[in-house]
N, C-alpha and C positions, 0 to 999 in steps of 0.2 A: 746610486740606487735611484729607481724611478717612481718611488711610492710617495714621496714628500712626507706629509704628516700622517699617513695611513699605516695602520698596522697591517703587516703582511705575513704570509706563511711560506714555507718552503716551496710549495707548489707555485705560489705566486711569483716568487723569485725566479724559479725555472722557466715560467712562462715569458719573461722578458730576458731571457738568456744567461741568467746567473746560476752557475751550477752549485751543487751542495758544497763542493770543496772551496769555491770562491766565497760563498756565504760564510763558511767556517773561518776562512782567512779574514774576512771583513769583521766578524765578531772579535776575533783575536787581536785585530788592530784597533778595536774601539770604534770602528766607523758605523757598527750596527750593534744595537742592544737587544738582548733576549728577554722578553717580557715574562714568557711562561713557555711550556713546550710547544714548539712549532708556532710561536708567535713572536715577531720582531718589529723594530722600528729603527729608523736612521737616528744615530746618536745626536746629530746636530739638533734634532728637535727637542731632545732633553735639555741640551745646552741652552736652548732658547727659553727655558722655563715652561715647557709645554707638557710637562709630566702629567698634569691634571687632564688636559685634553685626551691625551693618549689612554689614560686609564679609563676615562668615560667612553670613548670610542671602542676601546677593546671590549668592554662589558657590553656595549650595546651591540656589537658584532656577534658576540657569544650567544646572546639570547634573541637574536634577530628572528630565528624560526618561530619563536613564540609570539611574534607580532604584538609586542607590548609597548606602551608608552614608557620611555625611559628618560630621565633628566637628572643632572646635578641638582640637589636641593639643600635646604637647611643651611647649615654653616658654610658649606662648600658654595652654594649659591650666593650667600651673603658675601663671601670673600670675592667671588667673581664680579659682583655688581658694586662692591664697596658700601653695603649697607651696614649700619650699626646694629649692635645687640641691644635689647631692652635693658641690659645690665650696664649700659654706658661704656662698653668695651669694644674695641674693633675686633673683627674676625681675622684670622690668619690669612695672608694672601696665598700662601702655599701650605695648607694644612697637611699634616702627615698621612690622613686618610681622605679619600674622596667619598663623599656621601652621595649615593646614587639612589633615586626614588624610583620604584617600579610597583606596578599593581601586582596583586597575588596571582600566582600561576602555579599549577600543579607540577611538582617536581623541581621547582626553583628554590635553591638555597638562600636563605636570607642571613644577615649577619656580616662578619667581617672576613675578608679574604686578603691576599696580599695587596695592599695599597688601596683598597676598596672597602667601604662599608655599604652593604645593600640593605635598604630599609623598605619594607612592605608598607604600601599606602593604598587605601581603597578608592580615593578620589583624586585622579589626576588626569583631568580632561586635556585633550591635546592642544586646545588654545591656551592652556596655562604654560606651555613649553615652548620656548623660541631658542634661537642661536645666539649664543654669548659672544663676547668680544674676540674670542679665539676661535669661534665656529663650534664651541661645544654646546651640546644639548643641555639646557639649563631651565629651571623654572623661571617665569618672567618676573620682573622686579616686583609687581604688585603681588603676585602669588608667593614669592620669596618673603616680602614684608609680612604678609598674613601668617605664614608658617613660623616665622620668628617671633611674631607677636602672641601666639597661641600660649595660653597659661599664665600670662602676665596681667597686671592690673591695666584698666584703660589708659591710665596716664603713661605707664611704661611702654604699653603697646604702641603709643604714638611715635615712639623714638623710630623704629624701623619703617612704620607706615608712612610718616611724614617724609623720611628720606626716600622712599620708593616712589611716592607722588612726584617729588621733585625730579627724580631721575627720569620717570616716564615723560614729564613735560620737557626736560632738556633733550631726550632722544627725539621727541616729536618736532622740537623747533629746529635742532641742528641736524638731524639725520644721522648723527654719530651714535654707534651702539658701543658706548664706553662706560667704565665704572664711574660712580659719583664723584669720586676724588679728582677725576681728570677734567672736570668741568669747573670753571670759576664760580664760586659760591655766590658772589654778588650778582654775577650775570645771570645765574639761575633764578635768583630772587626776583630779579626784574622780569624774567619770563613768566614766573608764577603769577605776577600781578595782572596778567591777561585773564579776565574773567572766563572768556570762552575756553581757553586751554585748561584753566583751573576746574571749571564745572565738568569738563569732558573727563579729566583724570579722576576726579571724584566719583563720577558715575561708573567709570570703568572699574574702579576699587569696590564699589557697591556691588557691581555685577559679578566680580570675582568671589566676593564673600557669599553672595547667594547661590554660587555654583557648589558650595560646600555645606549643604544643610545637615545639621546634626553631627558634624565632625567635631572632634575634639577641640575645646577652648574657643569655637567660633563665636559663641554668644559674647564673649569678652571682647572679641575683635570687633564685632558688629557695634558694641557699645562705644568703642574708641571711635568708630566711624563718625558718630554724631559731634565729636570735638576735634577731630584731626584738622591740622592747619599746616599746609605745605609751605607757608612762607617762612617758618622757623628754620634757622639754618644749620643748627648743631644739635646733637643728642640732648645736651643740658637745656637748651632752649625748648625742645619738644617736650621734655619732662616738666619744665617750669610751666609751659602753656597748659599741660594737663592738669598740674596741681592748682594752677590759678583758675582754670575753667571749672573745676570741681569744687571750688571754694566759694565763699560768699562774696568775694571780690568781684568788682565789675570788670568786664573784658577789656583788656587793653588793645591797642593797636600794634601788631607785630611788625618789626622792620620798618618803622616809621621814620621819614625824613624830617629834619629839623634845621632850619636856616639861622645861623649865628648872627649877631650884630656885625661881624667882620665880613659877612657875606658869604662865609663857607657853609656848606651842608654837612651835617652829621647824620648817620643812620643808626638809630637806637634800637635795641633788642625789643623792648616793650615801651608803649607810651600810653599813659592815661591823660589824654589831651586836656580835658575840662579841668582837671586838678593840677596840671603841669607837673606830673610825677613820671620820671623815667625808671624802668627797671632794666638792669644789666646782669646778664647770666654769665659769670666769669669762668669759662672753661679752662682746663690746665694748659692748653696750647694757645690761648687767646694772646697772651703777652709773652712772646717767645724771647725778646731781647729787652735790655734796658732802655733802648731807644723807643720800642714800641710802647713800654710802660710809660715813659715820660710824655710821649705823644697823647696817650690815653688820659693822663693826669691833666694836661693842658686842654684836652677837649672837654672833660668834665668841668674844669674851672669856667670855660666859656659857656657851657650850658647852665651852670649855676648862676653865672652873671646875668643871664637871660631870665632868671626867675624859676628854673626848673629845680626840682628836688630829685636827686639821684639815689636810688636804693640798689646795692649791688649784693650778690649772692653767689656762693660756690657750688660745684657739683656736691660736695659733702654736705652743705647745709641743706640744700634742696631734696637730697636723697634721705638723710638721716633724720632731720628735724624740719620738715616742710612746714610745719604749723608755725614755727618761730619766724620764718621768712615771710609767710603769709601774714602774720601779726605785724612785723616791721612794715610791710607794704601798706597795710591797713591803716596803720598809725600815721604814715606819711600822707596818705589820701585824706584822712580826717583832718590833719593839721592844715592842709592846703584848702580845704573847704571853708575853714574858719577864718582864713586870712581875709582882711578888709579888701 
């Protein structure tokens, strides 16, 4: 079949010499998949995990006469870009329904249909929509981060916003349009240290927010913009940065490098340099094996031998009782200030 990833009709097939009977035989043999009446696609596309692409493309073709801006959005866009939820959970890579955003149009039905959830949206500027890793029409990473952040507190809004900024910078430096998890986290952090790239990405985020005046939850997102930090590498680090930034604690240095007496360098999550206090946010996947855990223990011993105090916390601690964690950090800072 000559249509590749494209959805095609019976007339399209006949135009390239495929009769109705041959088309029926291909469907029976499993080489062609019927999506809906008179709408087909090659089965190898579904085998390659491109069902999401097909659903988006099919819907876009269906409403093409209406000349609307259409894009995968919300949780679907988050899964496409690999952005985390403010609730510290990952989005499904292949969610059961594809969420498609479209501006309001007379006669267009919103809600669920087979494989697709159509959501009405009033503000979807064309420059908020890009081609995703598989060529699908999707909200850009920054717009996706904004949509995920709506309705959450500023410190939780930082989780998708920080990740979106990191992804934009990675795209800009490498030229690769890939989800965030396909980039090396440490390499992205070094990219973010470039103040020019960082300032450019932050200005772009501010512009995307200003494109949405009066929209639901945008004030909380704008508040998060004042404390967003793209150097943080994980959802827990982003949440921790937000909690610390909104507390009475002085601001630490995120992702700081420290040289040990043995000449090795260690990168720590947060550093209060003057007090020589280190903060480490221990996510669930940080220490995946006993070897990694043992190496981390040795690393901490080296840092403590150099006179650093290390305060650690988990996602549960920072989520459920952040005030206790903030108090532990505060006590460590106070003790260090009173050392001779």
